[in-house]
C-alpha positions in Angstrom: -29.9 82.3 -1.2 -31.7 82.1 -4.5 -32.6 79.0 -6.6 -30.3 80.2 -9.5 -27.3 80.3 -7.2 -27.9 76.6 -6.2 -28.3 75.7 -9.8 -25.0 77.2 -10.6 -23.1 75.9 -7.5 -24.4 72.3 -7.9 -24.4 72.4 -11.7 -28.0 71.3 -11.8 -30.1 71.1 -15.1 -33.4 72.8 -15.3 -36.2 70.4 -16.4 -38.6 73.4 -16.1 -38.2 77.2 -16.3 -36.1 78.3 -13.3 -38.2 80.5 -10.9 -35.6 82.3 -9.0 -37.2 82.2 -5.5 -35.5 82.7 -2.2 -34.5 79.5 -0.4 -35.1 79.2 3.4 -33.7 75.7 3.9 -33.7 72.2 2.5 -35.9 69.1 3.0 -35.0 65.7 1.8 -37.7 63.1 1.5 -39.2 60.5 -0.9 -42.5 60.3 0.8 -45.3 62.7 -0.1 -47.0 62.5 3.3 -43.7 63.3 5.0 -43.2 66.3 2.6 -46.6 67.7 3.5 -46.1 67.1 7.2 -42.6 68.4 7.6 -41.3 70.6 4.8 -41.6 74.3 5.1 -42.4 77.1 2.7 -39.3 78.2 0.8 -37.5 74.9 1.2 -35.6 73.2 -1.5 -37.0 69.7 -1.8 -34.5 66.9 -2.7 -36.1 63.7 -3.8 -35.9 60.8 -6.2 -39.7 60.9 -6.8 -41.0 62.8 -9.7 -44.8 62.5 -10.3 -47.8 64.7 -10.0 -48.4 63.9 -6.3 -44.9 65.3 -5.5 -45.7 68.5 -7.4 -49.1 68.8 -5.6 -47.4 68.3 -2.2 -44.7 70.9 -3.1 -47.4 73.4 -4.1 -49.4 72.8 -1.0 -46.3 73.5 1.2 -45.0 76.3 -1.0 -41.7 74.6 -1.8 -39.3 76.9 -3.7 -37.8 74.3 -6.0 -37.3 70.5 -6.4 -34.0 68.8 -7.0 -34.6 65.3 -8.5 -31.6 63.0 -8.0 -30.1 60.0 -9.8 -30.6 61.4 -13.3 -34.4 61.1 -13.2 -36.4 63.4 -15.4 -40.1 64.3 -15.1 -42.7 63.6 -17.8 -44.2 66.4 -19.8 -47.4 66.5 -17.7 -45.3 66.9 -14.5 -43.3 69.7 -16.1 -46.5 71.5 -17.1 -48.0 71.1 -13.6 -44.8 72.4 -11.9 -44.5 75.4 -14.2 -48.2 76.3 -13.6 -47.4 76.2 -9.9 -44.1 78.1 -10.5 -42.0 75.4 -9.0 -38.6 74.8 -10.6 -37.7 71.2 -11.2 -33.9 70.7 -11.3 -32.2 67.4 -12.2 -28.8 65.9 -11.3 -27.1 62.6 -11.6 -25.9 62.8 -8.0 -27.7 60.8 -5.3 -29.5 62.4 -2.4 -26.5 62.1 0.0 -24.1 63.8 -2.5 -26.7 66.7 -3.0 -27.1 67.0 0.8 -23.3 67.3 1.2 -23.0 70.0 -1.5 -26.0 71.9 -0.1 -24.4 71.8 3.4 -21.1 73.1 2.0 -23.1 75.9 0.3 -24.6 76.9 3.6 -28.1 75.6 3.0 -29.5 73.7 6.0 
């Protein structure tokens, strides 16, 4: 499945340009160290955190895209950093549980 398909299915808003990468799964965490230790390349990261360290961790692991929950939006410097790393940041007003449920229904695990 591609990032754009998840954007469409979950009605996500792009805070950055959408880089339509392949998704290999999902990882949900709000801890940078946990993301580095356990997320895998190609995963869709679901988090409430949106700061430079999350982008750095996502880039290190080769995360395909980030879904930021609870209506949070990144600052301009975070957007620039994500776009430079070609990581899409997507936003939703849903909480992490709601996003997880919809991703499961869409076949992303």
